[in-house]
Structure formats: structure tokens, C-alpha cells
C-alpha positions, 0 to 999 in steps of 0.5 A, spaced: 010 113 303 015 119 303 010 123 306 009 119 311 016 118 313 017 126 313 011 127 318 014 121 323 021 124 322 019 131 324 014 128 330 020 124 332 025 130 331 021 135 335 021 130 341 026 130 346 031 125 347 030 121 353 038 118 353 043 120 358 044 127 360 050 132 358 049 135 365 056 136 369 057 131 374 054 132 381 059 135 386 059 128 391 061 124 384 067 129 383 069 129 389 069 122 390 073 121 383 078 126 386 079 122 393 079 116 389 085 119 384 088 122 390 088 115 394 091 111 388 097 117 388 098 116 395 099 108 394 104 109 388 108 114 392 108 110 398 110 104 394 116 108 390 118 110 398 119 103 400 123 101 393 127 108 394 128 104 401 130 098 398 134 101 394 138 104 400 139 098 403 142 095 397 147 101 396 149 101 404 151 093 403 154 094 396 157 101 395 157 100 388 157 105 382 151 102 379 147 101 386 148 109 387 145 110 380 139 106 381 139 109 388 139 117 384 134 114 379 128 113 384 130 119 388 129 123 381 123 119 379 120 120 387 121 128 385 118 128 379 111 124 381 111 129 387 111 135 382 106 132 378 102 130 383 101 137 385 104 137 392 108 143 391 102 147 389 098 144 395 103 147 400 102 153 404 106 159 401 105 163 408 110 169 409 111 167 416 110 159 415 115 156 420 116 149 415 121 149 409 119 151 403 118 145 397 125 148 393 128 148 400 127 141 401 129 139 394 136 143 394 137 140 401 135 133 398 141 135 392 146 137 396 146 131 400 145 126 394 152 130 392 155 128 399 153 120 399 156 120 391 162 122 394 162 118 400 161 112 396 166 113 391 171 114 397 174 108 398 175 108 406 167 110 407 164 107 413 157 103 412 154 107 418 155 114 415 152 112 409 146 109 412 146 116 416 145 120 409 140 115 406 136 116 413 137 123 412 135 123 404 129 119 406 126 124 411 127 129 407 123 125 402 117 124 407 118 131 409 116 133 402 111 128 401 107 129 407 
């Protein structure tokens, strides 16, 4: 009995398996997965932009430090996701590029956030000035994202 089992085992182990192959995925499948991932990340970024806009409206109405902190936190989250999403790497880095670099845009966003903080903390700040700054920051974020 044991001899027959050993013979069967040798015969079976010599045959090739017909299970799922471990070959590399095809290029079409890989590009499909990447496009789906890119689409989901784009939807997340768009949703975050909408949250930033809503928090900006809230900030322009209330002008409280708490709403300012929430707004800044959303901006920070957006910038972190933009970097992890790889936007900085996909941007062309040509010497003669007419578009501002990613670092320049982030620096401008930081400057505008500092100016916004000063406006919110100042007692006589006009809501229209705050709205203008919020729109400028949103424009910079869109410029960074797209």
C-alpha cells in the first residue's frame, strides 16, 4: 500500500499544476487599476475642496478662531493628500516652464493663510476682505491640484 502511494505521489508531483498562474498582470489590467485608483483619489480631492469651501463660508460668517483653525486644518490635510497623491512628482520641472513650481504655490498658500489669520484676529476686519482671501486661497489650491 505504501509503495502505491509513493508511486502516485511521484507521478502527481511530476505533473504541472493547472491552478492560477503567478504571471505578471497584463498591461491593460494594470492601467485599468491605476486609472480607477486615480479616479477615486480625484473624487477624494474634489470632496476635500468642497469641505474647504464650506468651511471658508462658515469662517467668513463667524470669523472665530475655532473656524479659522478648522479651515487651516482642512488646508493642511489637502496639501498632505496632494503630496501623497503624487501631484508634486507628476508636475513638469522644466527650466523654462511658465507655470509656477509646486513649492512656490505652497509658499503662497502659507502666506495667504498668515494674512487671513491676521484679518480674522483683527477686530474691524471686513467680511468682503476675508471672502477675497478665501477665494484667493481656493484658487491656489485648485492651481496646485490641477
